[in-house]
SELODREN-78629 format. One record per residue: residue number from 1; residue in one letter; x, y, z of N, C-alpha, C in turn. Coordinates in steps of 0.2 Angstrom, whole numbers, plus 5000, padded with zeros to 4 digits. Each point is the difference from the previous one (the first is absolute). Example, Ala and Ser with C-alpha at 12.3 -4.5 7.8 and 13.67 -1.06 7.14 Angstrom:
  fike  sepa  n_xx  n_yy  n_zz  ca_xx  ca_yy  ca_zz  c_xx  c_yy  c_zz
     1     A  5066  4972  5039   4996   5006   5000  5004  5006  5000
     2     S  4998  5005  4996   5004   5006   5001  4996  5005  5003
***
This chain:
  fike  sepa  n_xx  n_yy  n_zz  ca_xx  ca_yy  ca_zz  c_xx  c_yy  c_zz
     1     M  4872  5168  4726   4994   4996   5001  5002  4992  5000
     2     E  5004  4998  4996   5003   4993   5000  5003  4998  5006
     3     K  5004  5005  5003   5004   4999   5006  4994  5000  5006
     4     T  4995  5004  5000   4995   5000   5005  4997  4992  5000
     5     E  4998  4998  4994   4996   4994   4999  5005  4994  5003
     6     E  5006  5001  4998   5006   4994   5002  5000  5000  5008
     7     M  5000  5006  5003   5001   5000   5007  4993  4998  5004
     8     I  4995  5002  4997   4993   4997   5003  5000  4992  5000
     9     K  5003  4997  4995   5000   4993   4999  5005  4997  5006
    10     D  5006  5003  4999   5005   4999   5005  4998  5000  5008
    11     Y  4997  5006  5001   4997   5000   5007  4994  4996  5002
    12     S  4996  4999  4994   4995   4995   5001  5002  4992  5002
    13     Q  5005  4998  4996   5003   4994   5001  5003  5000  5007
    14     Y  5005  5005  5002   5002   5001   5007  4995  4998  5005
    15     A  4994  5004  4999   4995   5000   5005  4997  4993  5001
    16     Q  4999  4997  4995   4997   4993   5000  5005  4996  5003
    17     K  5005  5000  4998   5005   4995   5003  5001  5001  5008
    18     N  4999  5006  5003   5000   5002   5006  4993  5000  5005
    19     G  4995  4998  4996   4994   4999   5003  4995  5006  5001
    20     F  5001  5005  4995   4995   5006   5000  5000  5002  4993
    21     Q  4997  5006  4999   4998   5001   4993  5001  5008  4999
    22     L  5000  5001  4994   5000   5008   4998  4993  5002  5001
    23     N  5001  5007  5002   4993   5003   5001  4996  5000  4994
    24     S  4994  4999  5001   4994   4998   4994  4999  5007  4998
    25     D  5002  5005  5002   4999   5008   4996  5005  5000  4996
    26     Q  4999  4999  4994   5005   5001   4994  5003  5007  5000
    27     K  4996  5005  5001   5003   5007   4999  5004  5001  5006
    28     T  5000  4998  5006   5004   4999   5006  5006  4998  4998
    29     V  5000  4993  4998   5007   4997   4998  5003  5003  4994
    30     E  4997  5003  4995   5004   5004   4995  5003  5006  5003
    31     R  4996  5003  5005   5004   5007   5003  5006  4997  5004
    32     I  4999  4995  5004   5006   4999   5004  5006  4997  4995
    33     I  4999  4995  4995   5004   4999   4996  5004  5006  4996
    34     N  4996  5005  4999   5003   5006   4996  5004  5003  5005
    35     G  4998  5002  5007   5005   5002   5005  5006  4996  5001
    36     L  5000  4993  4999   5006   4996   5001  5004  5001  4994
    37     L  4997  5001  4995   5004   5002   4993  5003  5007  5000
    38     R  4997  5005  5003   5003   5006   5001  5005  5000  5004
    39     N  4999  4997  5006   5006   5000   5005  5006  4996  4997
    40     E  4998  4995  4996   5006   4996   4997  5005  5005  4995
    41     K  4996  5005  4997   5003   5004   4995  5003  5005  5004
    42     E  4996  5002  5005   5003   5007   5003  5006  4998  5006
    43     K  4998  4994  5004   5004   4999   5005  5004  4994  4999
    44     G  5000  4996  4995   5004   4994   4998  4997  4993  5003
    45     E  4995  5001  5004   4997   4994   5003  4992  5001  5000
    46     K  4997  4994  5000   4993   4999   5000  4998  5001  5008
    47     Y  5001  5006  5003   4997   5002   5006  4993  5000  5000
    48     C  4997  4998  5005   4993   5000   5001  4997  5008  5001
    49     P  4996  5002  4995   4998   5007   5000  4997  5002  5007
    50     C  4997  4995  5004   4997   5001   5005  5005  5003  5007
    51     R  5006  4998  4999   5006   5000   5005  5003  5006  4998
    52     V  5002  5004  5006   5004   5006   5001  5008  4997  5000
    53     L  5004  5003  4995   5007   4998   5001  5003  5005  5004
    54     S  5005  4997  5003   5004   5003   5005  5007  5003  4997
    55     G  5002  4997  4994   5006   5002   4997  5006  4995  5002
    56     N  4999  4996  5005   5004   4995   5003  4999  4994  4995
    57     K  5004  4998  4996   5000   4994   4995  4998  4994  5004
    58     E  5004  4998  5005   4999   4994   5004  4992  5000  5002
    59     E  4998  5005  5004   4995   5001   5003  4993  5000  4994
    60     D  5002  5003  4994   4995   5001   4995  4999  4994  4996
    61     S  5006  4995  5001   4999   4993   4997  4994  4997  5002
    62     K  4998  5000  5006   4994   4997   5002  4993  5002  4997
    63     K  5001  5006  4996   4994   5003   4998  4999  4999  4991
    64     I  5005  4995  4998   4999   4998   4993  4995  4995  5000
    65     C  4995  5001  4995   4994   4995   4999  5003  4993  4998
    66     P  4997  4995  5002   4996   4999   5005  5005  5002  5007
    67     C  4997  5005  5004   5003   5003   5006  5001  4994  5006
    68     A  5004  5002  5005   5001   4996   5006  4994  4999  5004
    69     Y  4995  5004  4999   4994   5001   5004  4993  4997  4998
    70     H  5000  4998  4993   4994   4998   4997  4997  4994  5003
    71     K  5003  4995  5002   4998   4994   5002  4996  5001  5008
    72     E  5003  5004  5003   4998   5001   5007  4994  5004  4999
    73     E  5000  5006  4995   4994   5004   5000  4994  4995  4997
    74     I  5002  4996  4996   4994   4996   4996  4997  4996  5006
    75     A  5004  4996  5004   4998   4996   5005  4996  5005  5006
    76     K  5002  5005  5001   4996   5005   5005  4994  5003  4997
    77     D  5001  5003  4994   4995   5005   4997  4997  4997  4995
    78     G  5001  4995  4997   4997   4997   4994  5003  5003  4993
    79     K  5004  5004  5001   5004   5003   4993  5006  5004  5004
    80     C  5004  5001  4994   5007   5004   5002  4998  5007  5000
    81     Y  5004  5003  5003   4999   5008   5001  4997  5004  4994
    82     C  5004  4998  4995   4998   5004   4993  4994  4997  4997
    83     G  4998  4994  5001   4995   4997   4997  5001  4995  4995
    84     L  5007  4999  4998   5000   4996   4993  4999  4993  5002
    85     F  5002  4997  5005   4998   4992   5003  4994  5000  5005
    86     T  4996  4995  4998   4994   5000   5006  5000  4992  5001
    87     K  4997  4998  5006   4998   4994   5001  4997  4996  4995
***
């Protein structure tokens, strides 16, 4: 639980520095953070829980949160694919 709260704080600061915010739905944020922690424990990295991994480490590195796609998705859709970050 402490790790979850620490990550929420870190991602919130990251979002503010980049001109967006965390999703206002706390349950959604906690679900995504728990998925990131589970992936870190099982796969060694905080892979976005919404992304399908290929098994190619170089390709999958783009899927480590914050992923390579989130800023473009926020600009286009108002949120990233998993919904962690919003405009």
